[in-house]
N, C-alpha and C positions, 0 to 999 in steps of 0.2 A: 595785568600788568602786574595792579596790588596781591596780589597772589600770589605772584612770582618772590618777589619784592620782599612779603611777608614774609615768604618758604629760604629766601637767602640770607635772608634776618636770623631765622633759629637757628640753619647751620650753620652760623659766622665764630660762635663758638666753638666747634666740633675741629670748625677747618683752618684755625690759628690753632685751635692745641694740634693736630696733623702737623701743621706747621714743627712749632716750636719742641716736637718730639721729634720731626722725623729731618727734619734740620744737623743739629746736632749728631744724633743715631748715625746718618745717609756719610757726615766728613769723619765720622770716627773710623767707620765700615773700610768706605774710598780709602784714603789720607794713608793712613794708619794700618787696620787690620790688613784691606789688601797687597794693597801697593807694598807693603811691610813685608809680602809671602813670596814675592814675587820680582820686584826690582831689585837688583844691583845697587848699588848705592843707596840709598836708604836707609836709613837710621837704627832701624829695627830688622834690618835683612839679616843680618850674620845671625845674630840671637835665632831672630824664630826659624833660617837653616839648620843653624848648630840645634832647636830642639825637635823639629821635627828630622830630623835623621839617629837623633841617639834615643827620643825618652816615643813622642808619639807615632810615629813608624810601627816600629817594634811595637806598641802597645800594640795597636787593635791589627798586627798579621804583616800591613799591607806599604807598597810603596812608596818612601817617607817624601821622593818627588816627585810622584803623578799628586796624592795625599794631600799637599801642598799647596802644587798649584790645580787642583782641583779646589780646593779652600779657598783659597786666594782669589781665584776666576770668584763663584761665587760670593763674597764677601763686597770685591769690588760692582762688582753688577751690583749690588739689592744696595748701595751705600753710595750707585749713580740713579738709579731709578729713587729712593727715597727724597735725593735733592731733587734730580726733574719734576718727576711727575707732581706730589702734591705742589711744587711750587708755577708748573705748568698750570694745573689746573685752574687755580687759585687769578695768575694769570691772566689764565684760560687764553693760553698762546698756542695750543693742547688742539692741533685741525678737533671740530667733530665726529669724525671718521675713526680719529684715533684713543676717544677717552675713552672707550668698551678695553680697548688693547687694553690703556695707561691704567687702567682702572686698575684688571684682572692681574697686570706683571705686580703691579706695587703689591697686589695684598698679598700672591707669589714670594716674591721676597722675603713677606715679614717673614710668611712660612717656611721658608728655605733658612732665615738666619736664626727660626725659634729654633727646629734643630741643630743649631753647629753650633747657637750657645749649650743645646742639653746636652749633647756629649761632648761641648767643653765642661759641663761644669763635671760628668760620670768623669772624661778624666783625671781631672784637676781631685777632685773627690778621695777616685781611690789612689795616686800617687802625693799624695802631702796630705793629707788627712784635717786639714783645717779649714775651719773653721770658714776664717781670712780670706783663703788663694778661689773661695768659692761666691763670694758677695759680690764682685764687681759681677756673675756671670747672671748669677738672682736677680741683677737691679736691669740690666741690660733686657732678661726674660720679661721683668715687669713693664717696662716700658713699652718693650715690640706687642707685646700681647692689649694693653692701653694700645697703642700706635692698629694694632689690627684690629679693636673694635671700634673703633672712630672709623679707621679708612672701611668696616664694613654696613654704619651707619649711614656714610656718605655715600655711598657705590650706587649705581642706580639698576639693577639686578633685573629688576622688569622691561628696562632697554637694551638689556647686555641681548649680540648672539647667543645664541645654544654652546657655540665652539666651541668662548670664548667661560662660559658659566662651566663647560665639560670639563676645560685644563684647569680653573679652577678649585678645579673635585677633584678629577683628576691628580693636583700635585704634594698635596698630601700624602699622598698613599706612595708616589715615587720617593720621596722624600722618607719618608719611612719603613721602606725596601732595602734602601740606600741608611738609614742607620739602621735595619739586623744583619743586615750582610756583612755593617764594623763590626758590630757586636758580636756579632757570631767569627769572627775572622780574627778578634780580641781575645776566642774562650776560646778557640783552638788551631792560632799560629798565633796568637800574642806574646810577651817574657815576659818572665813568672815577677810576683808583684816583691821578690826582697831585689831583682834584679832592677828592675823598673830605678828603684830610690835609690839606688845604686847611683844608676844611672842622672834620674835627677841634680844627685850630690854633683858633682860631676859638671850639669848644663850652671849650679846659681854660682858653681866657682869660676865656672869658664866663662858667663855672661857678668859677674859683674868685673873681670877680666880685661872686659869690651871692649863693658862700658867707660872701665878708668881709664883704657886708651882714649877716647873718644875726649874724654874729658884732657 
């Protein structure tokens, strides 16, 4: 019993750090980034649809609606996992039989968001060429990397079933393949930089118009 208490106290700073980072990230990815791409009527929906239709889809040479839905669902799912799993483990409301699955899903959700944020950095740097445009994504990647390191420390890999261990190992490869396919498509089927810059100017103008109408 004393050993368990000592171990719990030693891990408490990491647990609290996980909650401190995971909770705001979960809210942002779920309520703003995810739902903003999926839910008509959301304050960000029209702007994000416009951005995907005019720039992000053409940049990657992929169907804009499909890309928006896939990324939106990924962000929504990750946000939900960031909110539910750390708090569920901390409050001990996740059943023991689901602990390994929850920890594995949390690690994979972080990896998935790191891949999405890396893609966002590439897109915004190529189209905007301004450090101020990519700083938010650099901040996200930094926080996600810290979050990942904390969760690796908190995860009990020794007791994790082999199936979930393989899932964690294969998921980065899956994300990497998706990223490679996206950028190959961008190189072969995407619109040119000049055309993309012109479209971004249109998007900024229409974005300001949409935001002014909401006011």
